[in-house]
PyMOL CGO cylinders between C-alpha atoms (Angstrom):
from pymol import cmd
from pymol.cgo import CYLINDER

trace = [
    CYLINDER, -225.46, -63.45, -130.03, -223.58, -60.71, -128.26, 0.3, 1, 1, 1, 1, 1, 1,
    CYLINDER, -223.58, -60.71, -128.26, -226.40, -59.11, -126.28, 0.3, 1, 1, 1, 1, 1, 1,
    CYLINDER, -226.40, -59.11, -126.28, -229.69, -60.55, -125.12, 0.3, 1, 1, 1, 1, 1, 1,
    CYLINDER, -229.69, -60.55, -125.12, -232.72, -59.22, -123.27, 0.3, 1, 1, 1, 1, 1, 1,
    CYLINDER, -232.72, -59.22, -123.27, -233.99, -61.39, -120.42, 0.3, 1, 1, 1, 1, 1, 1,
    CYLINDER, -233.99, -61.39, -120.42, -237.37, -60.95, -118.79, 0.3, 1, 1, 1, 1, 1, 1,
    CYLINDER, -237.37, -60.95, -118.79, -237.80, -61.71, -115.09, 0.3, 1, 1, 1, 1, 1, 1,
    CYLINDER, -237.80, -61.71, -115.09, -241.06, -62.31, -113.27, 0.3, 1, 1, 1, 1, 1, 1,
    CYLINDER, -241.06, -62.31, -113.27, -241.51, -62.21, -109.51, 0.3, 1, 1, 1, 1, 1, 1,
    CYLINDER, -241.51, -62.21, -109.51, -244.21, -64.57, -108.30, 0.3, 1, 1, 1, 1, 1, 1,
    CYLINDER, -244.21, -64.57, -108.30, -244.37, -64.74, -104.50, 0.3, 1, 1, 1, 1, 1, 1,
    CYLINDER, -244.37, -64.74, -104.50, -240.63, -64.06, -104.16, 0.3, 1, 1, 1, 1, 1, 1,
    CYLINDER, -240.63, -64.06, -104.16, -239.66, -66.70, -106.70, 0.3, 1, 1, 1, 1, 1, 1,
    CYLINDER, -239.66, -66.70, -106.70, -237.86, -65.01, -109.57, 0.3, 1, 1, 1, 1, 1, 1,
    CYLINDER, -237.86, -65.01, -109.57, -238.03, -66.66, -113.00, 0.3, 1, 1, 1, 1, 1, 1,
    CYLINDER, -238.03, -66.66, -113.00, -235.72, -65.42, -115.74, 0.3, 1, 1, 1, 1, 1, 1,
    CYLINDER, -235.72, -65.42, -115.74, -236.68, -66.34, -119.30, 0.3, 1, 1, 1, 1, 1, 1,
    CYLINDER, -236.68, -66.34, -119.30, -235.02, -66.12, -122.70, 0.3, 1, 1, 1, 1, 1, 1,
    CYLINDER, -235.02, -66.12, -122.70, -236.89, -68.00, -125.40, 0.3, 1, 1, 1, 1, 1, 1,
    CYLINDER, -236.89, -68.00, -125.40, -237.51, -71.50, -124.03, 0.3, 1, 1, 1, 1, 1, 1,
    CYLINDER, -237.51, -71.50, -124.03, -234.73, -71.29, -121.44, 0.3, 1, 1, 1, 1, 1, 1,
    CYLINDER, -234.73, -71.29, -121.44, -235.74, -70.56, -117.84, 0.3, 1, 1, 1, 1, 1, 1,
    CYLINDER, -235.74, -70.56, -117.84, -233.87, -70.21, -114.55, 0.3, 1, 1, 1, 1, 1, 1,
    CYLINDER, -233.87, -70.21, -114.55, -235.54, -69.62, -111.21, 0.3, 1, 1, 1, 1, 1, 1,
    CYLINDER, -235.54, -69.62, -111.21, -234.43, -68.77, -107.70, 0.3, 1, 1, 1, 1, 1, 1,
    CYLINDER, -234.43, -68.77, -107.70, -235.60, -67.05, -104.53, 0.3, 1, 1, 1, 1, 1, 1,
    CYLINDER, -235.60, -67.05, -104.53, -232.52, -64.84, -104.18, 0.3, 1, 1, 1, 1, 1, 1,
    CYLINDER, -232.52, -64.84, -104.18, -233.69, -61.99, -106.41, 0.3, 1, 1, 1, 1, 1, 1,
    CYLINDER, -233.69, -61.99, -106.41, -233.99, -60.90, -110.02, 0.3, 1, 1, 1, 1, 1, 1,
    CYLINDER, -233.99, -60.90, -110.02, -230.29, -60.42, -110.65, 0.3, 1, 1, 1, 1, 1, 1,
    CYLINDER, -230.29, -60.42, -110.65, -229.43, -63.89, -109.32, 0.3, 1, 1, 1, 1, 1, 1,
    CYLINDER, -229.43, -63.89, -109.32, -232.06, -65.44, -111.60, 0.3, 1, 1, 1, 1, 1, 1,
    CYLINDER, -232.06, -65.44, -111.60, -230.54, -63.54, -114.55, 0.3, 1, 1, 1, 1, 1, 1,
    CYLINDER, -230.54, -63.54, -114.55, -227.04, -64.77, -113.59, 0.3, 1, 1, 1, 1, 1, 1,
    CYLINDER, -227.04, -64.77, -113.59, -228.24, -68.38, -113.50, 0.3, 1, 1, 1, 1, 1, 1,
    CYLINDER, -228.24, -68.38, -113.50, -229.86, -68.05, -116.90, 0.3, 1, 1, 1, 1, 1, 1,
    CYLINDER, -229.86, -68.05, -116.90, -226.76, -66.37, -118.34, 0.3, 1, 1, 1, 1, 1, 1,
    CYLINDER, -226.76, -66.37, -118.34, -224.69, -69.40, -117.26, 0.3, 1, 1, 1, 1, 1, 1,
    CYLINDER, -224.69, -69.40, -117.26, -227.11, -71.68, -119.12, 0.3, 1, 1, 1, 1, 1, 1,
    CYLINDER, -227.11, -71.68, -119.12, -226.82, -69.53, -122.25, 0.3, 1, 1, 1, 1, 1, 1,
    CYLINDER, -226.82, -69.53, -122.25, -223.12, -68.57, -122.29, 0.3, 1, 1, 1, 1, 1, 1,
    CYLINDER, -223.12, -68.57, -122.29, -221.57, -71.32, -120.13, 0.3, 1, 1, 1, 1, 1, 1,
    CYLINDER, -221.57, -71.32, -120.13, -220.38, -71.36, -116.54, 0.3, 1, 1, 1, 1, 1, 1,
    CYLINDER, -220.38, -71.36, -116.54, -216.97, -69.84, -117.26, 0.3, 1, 1, 1, 1, 1, 1,
    CYLINDER, -216.97, -69.84, -117.26, -217.97, -66.95, -119.52, 0.3, 1, 1, 1, 1, 1, 1,
    CYLINDER, -217.97, -66.95, -119.52, -218.03, -63.70, -117.56, 0.3, 1, 1, 1, 1, 1, 1,
    CYLINDER, -218.03, -63.70, -117.56, -221.06, -61.57, -118.40, 0.3, 1, 1, 1, 1, 1, 1,
    CYLINDER, -221.06, -61.57, -118.40, -222.17, -57.98, -117.98, 0.3, 1, 1, 1, 1, 1, 1,
    CYLINDER, -222.17, -57.98, -117.98, -225.67, -57.67, -116.51, 0.3, 1, 1, 1, 1, 1, 1,
    CYLINDER, -225.67, -57.67, -116.51, -227.62, -54.41, -116.69, 0.3, 1, 1, 1, 1, 1, 1,
    CYLINDER, -227.62, -54.41, -116.69, -231.10, -53.70, -115.35, 0.3, 1, 1, 1, 1, 1, 1,
    CYLINDER, -231.10, -53.70, -115.35, -233.19, -52.06, -118.06, 0.3, 1, 1, 1, 1, 1, 1,
    CYLINDER, -233.19, -52.06, -118.06, -236.69, -51.38, -116.77, 0.3, 1, 1, 1, 1, 1, 1,
    CYLINDER, -236.69, -51.38, -116.77, -239.82, -52.54, -115.00, 0.3, 1, 1, 1, 1, 1, 1,
    CYLINDER, -239.82, -52.54, -115.00, -242.32, -53.56, -117.65, 0.3, 1, 1, 1, 1, 1, 1,
    CYLINDER, -242.32, -53.56, -117.65, -245.25, -54.40, -115.41, 0.3, 1, 1, 1, 1, 1, 1,
    CYLINDER, -245.25, -54.40, -115.41, -246.22, -55.49, -111.95, 0.3, 1, 1, 1, 1, 1, 1,
    CYLINDER, -246.22, -55.49, -111.95, -243.57, -57.98, -110.84, 0.3, 1, 1, 1, 1, 1, 1,
    CYLINDER, -243.57, -57.98, -110.84, -241.89, -58.01, -114.25, 0.3, 1, 1, 1, 1, 1, 1,
    CYLINDER, -241.89, -58.01, -114.25, -238.53, -56.58, -115.37, 0.3, 1, 1, 1, 1, 1, 1,
    CYLINDER, -238.53, -56.58, -115.37, -236.14, -56.63, -118.30, 0.3, 1, 1, 1, 1, 1, 1,
    CYLINDER, -236.14, -56.63, -118.30, -232.37, -57.08, -118.05, 0.3, 1, 1, 1, 1, 1, 1,
    CYLINDER, -232.37, -57.08, -118.05, -229.64, -56.88, -120.70, 0.3, 1, 1, 1, 1, 1, 1,
    CYLINDER, -229.64, -56.88, -120.70, -226.93, -59.55, -120.64, 0.3, 1, 1, 1, 1, 1, 1,
    CYLINDER, -226.93, -59.55, -120.64, -223.81, -59.63, -122.80, 0.3, 1, 1, 1, 1, 1, 1,
    CYLINDER, -223.81, -59.63, -122.80, -220.52, -61.52, -122.70, 0.3, 1, 1, 1, 1, 1, 1,
    CYLINDER, -220.52, -61.52, -122.70, -217.64, -59.65, -121.07, 0.3, 1, 1, 1, 1, 1, 1,
    CYLINDER, -217.64, -59.65, -121.07, -215.47, -58.89, -124.10, 0.3, 1, 1, 1, 1, 1, 1,
    CYLINDER, -215.47, -58.89, -124.10, -212.45, -58.11, -121.90, 0.3, 1, 1, 1, 1, 1, 1,
    CYLINDER, -212.45, -58.11, -121.90, -212.18, -61.80, -120.92, 0.3, 1, 1, 1, 1, 1, 1,
    CYLINDER, -212.18, -61.80, -120.92, -209.18, -63.20, -122.78, 0.3, 1, 1, 1, 1, 1, 1,
    CYLINDER, -209.18, -63.20, -122.78, -207.27, -66.47, -123.00, 0.3, 1, 1, 1, 1, 1, 1,
    CYLINDER, -207.27, -66.47, -123.00, -203.95, -66.16, -121.17, 0.3, 1, 1, 1, 1, 1, 1,
    CYLINDER, -203.95, -66.16, -121.17, -202.13, -68.08, -123.93, 0.3, 1, 1, 1, 1, 1, 1,
    CYLINDER, -202.13, -68.08, -123.93, -203.48, -66.85, -127.28, 0.3, 1, 1, 1, 1, 1, 1,
    CYLINDER, -203.48, -66.85, -127.28, -205.57, -63.82, -126.29, 0.3, 1, 1, 1, 1, 1, 1,
    CYLINDER, -205.57, -63.82, -126.29, -208.80, -64.98, -127.95, 0.3, 1, 1, 1, 1, 1, 1,
    CYLINDER, -208.80, -64.98, -127.95, -212.13, -63.73, -126.61, 0.3, 1, 1, 1, 1, 1, 1,
    CYLINDER, -212.13, -63.73, -126.61, -215.86, -64.33, -126.91, 0.3, 1, 1, 1, 1, 1, 1,
    CYLINDER, -215.86, -64.33, -126.91, -216.12, -62.45, -130.19, 0.3, 1, 1, 1, 1, 1, 1,
    CYLINDER, -216.12, -62.45, -130.19, -212.71, -63.44, -131.60, 0.3, 1, 1, 1, 1, 1, 1,
    CYLINDER, -212.71, -63.44, -131.60, -212.19, -67.18, -131.25, 0.3, 1, 1, 1, 1, 1, 1,
    CYLINDER, -212.19, -67.18, -131.25, -208.77, -68.59, -132.07, 0.3, 1, 1, 1, 1, 1, 1,
    CYLINDER, -208.77, -68.59, -132.07, -210.09, -71.62, -134.01, 0.3, 1, 1, 1, 1, 1, 1,
    CYLINDER, -210.09, -71.62, -134.01, -212.09, -71.37, -137.25, 0.3, 1, 1, 1, 1, 1, 1,
    CYLINDER, -212.09, -71.37, -137.25, -214.92, -73.45, -135.74, 0.3, 1, 1, 1, 1, 1, 1,
    CYLINDER, -214.92, -73.45, -135.74, -214.67, -71.69, -132.36, 0.3, 1, 1, 1, 1, 1, 1,
    CYLINDER, -214.67, -71.69, -132.36, -213.37, -72.55, -128.94, 0.3, 1, 1, 1, 1, 1, 1,
    CYLINDER, -213.37, -72.55, -128.94, -214.79, -72.50, -125.43, 0.3, 1, 1, 1, 1, 1, 1,
    CYLINDER, -214.79, -72.50, -125.43, -213.57, -71.72, -121.92, 0.3, 1, 1, 1, 1, 1, 1,
    CYLINDER, -213.57, -71.72, -121.92, -211.85, -74.49, -119.97, 0.3, 1, 1, 1, 1, 1, 1,
    CYLINDER, -211.85, -74.49, -119.97, -210.88, -72.04, -117.23, 0.3, 1, 1, 1, 1, 1, 1,
    CYLINDER, -210.88, -72.04, -117.23, -211.82, -68.36, -116.83, 0.3, 1, 1, 1, 1, 1, 1,
    CYLINDER, -211.82, -68.36, -116.83, -208.65, -67.42, -118.74, 0.3, 1, 1, 1, 1, 1, 1,
    CYLINDER, -208.65, -67.42, -118.74, -207.88, -70.54, -120.83, 0.3, 1, 1, 1, 1, 1, 1,
    CYLINDER, -207.88, -70.54, -120.83, -209.62, -71.61, -124.04, 0.3, 1, 1, 1, 1, 1, 1,
    CYLINDER, -209.62, -71.61, -124.04, -210.14, -75.18, -125.22, 0.3, 1, 1, 1, 1, 1, 1,
    CYLINDER, -210.14, -75.18, -125.22, -207.57, -74.90, -128.04, 0.3, 1, 1, 1, 1, 1, 1,
    CYLINDER, -207.57, -74.90, -128.04, -204.80, -73.67, -125.76, 0.3, 1, 1, 1, 1, 1, 1,
    CYLINDER, -204.80, -73.67, -125.76, -205.73, -76.18, -123.07, 0.3, 1, 1, 1, 1, 1, 1,
    CYLINDER, -205.73, -76.18, -123.07, -205.20, -78.93, -125.62, 0.3, 1, 1, 1, 1, 1, 1,
    CYLINDER, -205.20, -78.93, -125.62, -201.81, -77.46, -126.63, 0.3, 1, 1, 1, 1, 1, 1,
    CYLINDER, -201.81, -77.46, -126.63, -200.60, -76.94, -123.05, 0.3, 1, 1, 1, 1, 1, 1,
    CYLINDER, -200.60, -76.94, -123.05, -201.64, -80.47, -122.04, 0.3, 1, 1, 1, 1, 1, 1,
    CYLINDER, -201.64, -80.47, -122.04, -199.62, -81.87, -125.01, 0.3, 1, 1, 1, 1, 1, 1,
    CYLINDER, -199.62, -81.87, -125.01, -196.55, -79.96, -123.81, 0.3, 1, 1, 1, 1, 1, 1,
    CYLINDER, -196.55, -79.96, -123.81, -197.01, -81.32, -120.26, 0.3, 1, 1, 1, 1, 1, 1,
    CYLINDER, -197.01, -81.32, -120.26, -197.37, -84.88, -121.60, 0.3, 1, 1, 1, 1, 1, 1,
    CYLINDER, -197.37, -84.88, -121.60, -194.11, -84.58, -123.53, 0.3, 1, 1, 1, 1, 1, 1,
    CYLINDER, -194.11, -84.58, -123.53, -192.17, -83.57, -120.38, 0.3, 1, 1, 1, 1, 1, 1,
]
cmd.load_cgo(trace, "trace")
Protein backbone atom coordinates (compact mmCIF):
# COMPACT_ATOMS: atom_id res chain seq x y z
CA UNK A 1 0.00 0.00 0.00
CA UNK A 2 2.14 2.85 -1.21
CA UNK A 3 -0.54 5.31 -2.29
CA UNK A 4 -4.14 5.65 -1.19
CA UNK A 5 -7.07 7.86 -2.13
CA UNK A 6 -8.98 9.38 0.78
CA UNK A 7 -12.39 11.00 0.43
CA UNK A 8 -13.32 13.93 2.66
CA UNK A 9 -16.81 15.23 3.33
CA UNK A 10 -17.63 18.61 4.84
CA UNK A 11 -20.81 18.57 6.89
CA UNK A 12 -21.39 21.86 8.70
CA UNK A 13 -17.64 22.52 9.03
CA UNK A 14 -16.90 19.06 10.38
CA UNK A 15 -14.54 17.31 7.99
CA UNK A 16 -14.64 13.51 7.86
CA UNK A 17 -11.87 11.67 6.03
CA UNK A 18 -12.60 8.08 5.04
CA UNK A 19 -10.59 5.17 3.66
CA UNK A 20 -12.47 1.89 3.71
CA UNK A 21 -13.83 1.49 7.24
CA UNK A 22 -11.35 3.92 8.78
CA UNK A 23 -12.57 7.44 9.56
CA UNK A 24 -11.03 10.54 11.10
CA UNK A 25 -12.91 13.77 11.74
CA UNK A 26 -12.04 17.29 12.80
CA UNK A 27 -13.21 20.88 12.49
CA UNK A 28 -9.84 22.24 11.35
CA UNK A 29 -10.26 21.56 7.63
CA UNK A 30 -9.98 18.85 5.00
CA UNK A 31 -6.21 18.55 5.06
CA UNK A 32 -6.11 18.15 8.85
CA UNK A 33 -8.72 15.38 8.64
CA UNK A 34 -6.60 13.65 5.98
CA UNK A 35 -3.48 13.98 8.19
CA UNK A 36 -5.31 12.38 11.13
CA UNK A 37 -6.48 9.49 8.99
CA UNK A 38 -3.00 9.03 7.51
CA UNK A 39 -1.62 8.62 11.06
CA UNK A 40 -4.19 5.89 11.71
CA UNK A 41 -3.21 4.10 8.50
CA UNK A 42 0.58 4.56 8.40
CA UNK A 43 1.39 5.22 12.08
CA UNK A 44 2.18 8.41 13.97
CA UNK A 45 5.86 8.51 13.01
CA UNK A 46 5.63 7.82 9.29
CA UNK A 47 5.94 11.05 7.31
CA UNK A 48 3.43 11.25 4.47
CA UNK A 49 2.94 13.25 1.30
CA UNK A 50 -0.59 14.66 0.98
CA UNK A 51 -1.91 15.98 -2.33
CA UNK A 52 -5.33 17.46 -3.06
CA UNK A 53 -6.81 15.77 -6.13
CA UNK A 54 -10.25 17.19 -6.86
CA UNK A 55 -13.70 18.19 -5.70
CA UNK A 56 -16.05 15.34 -6.51
CA UNK A 57 -19.30 16.91 -5.37
CA UNK A 58 -20.80 19.48 -3.06
CA UNK A 59 -18.76 19.34 0.14
CA UNK A 60 -16.76 16.32 -1.01
CA UNK A 61 -13.11 16.03 -2.08
CA UNK A 62 -10.47 13.43 -2.86
CA UNK A 63 -6.89 13.49 -1.59
CA UNK A 64 -3.91 11.26 -2.39
CA UNK A 65 -1.72 10.12 0.51
CA UNK A 66 1.53 8.20 0.25
CA UNK A 67 4.41 7.46 2.61
CA UNK A 68 7.39 9.80 2.30
CA UNK A 69 9.97 7.48 0.72
CA UNK A 70 12.83 9.82 1.65
CA UNK A 71 12.34 9.01 5.35
CA UNK A 72 15.23 6.75 6.35
CA UNK A 73 16.55 5.07 9.49
CA UNK A 74 19.66 6.88 10.72
CA UNK A 75 21.39 3.57 11.52
CA UNK A 76 20.64 1.14 8.68
CA UNK A 77 19.02 3.38 6.05
CA UNK A 78 15.83 1.34 5.67
CA UNK A 79 12.65 3.07 4.49
CA UNK A 80 8.92 2.48 4.12
CA UNK A 81 9.34 0.43 0.97
CA UNK A 82 12.65 -1.24 1.89
CA UNK A 83 12.46 -2.64 5.41
CA UNK A 84 15.65 -3.98 6.97
CA UNK A 85 14.03 -7.10 8.47
CA UNK A 86 12.44 -9.89 6.39
CA UNK A 87 9.16 -9.54 8.31
CA UNK A 88 9.36 -5.73 8.34
CA UNK A 89 10.12 -3.07 10.88
CA UNK A 90 8.38 0.05 12.12
CA UNK A 91 9.34 3.54 13.26
CA UNK A 92 10.34 4.03 16.89
CA UNK A 93 11.43 7.60 16.18
CA UNK A 94 11.12 9.64 12.97
CA UNK A 95 14.58 8.40 11.94
CA UNK A 96 15.01 5.12 13.88
CA UNK A 97 13.45 1.76 13.01
CA UNK A 98 12.44 -0.93 15.50
CA UNK A 99 15.30 -3.29 14.51
CA UNK A 100 17.99 -0.66 15.02
CA UNK A 101 16.36 0.57 18.23
CA UNK A 102 16.66 -2.95 19.59
CA UNK A 103 20.34 -3.13 18.54
CA UNK A 104 21.24 0.30 19.94
CA UNK A 105 19.50 -0.44 23.26
CA UNK A 106 21.53 -3.70 23.56
CA UNK A 107 24.76 -1.72 23.06
CA UNK A 108 23.70 0.80 25.74
CA UNK A 109 22.85 -2.03 28.16
CA UNK A 110 26.30 -3.56 27.71
CA UNK A 111 28.05 -0.28 28.63
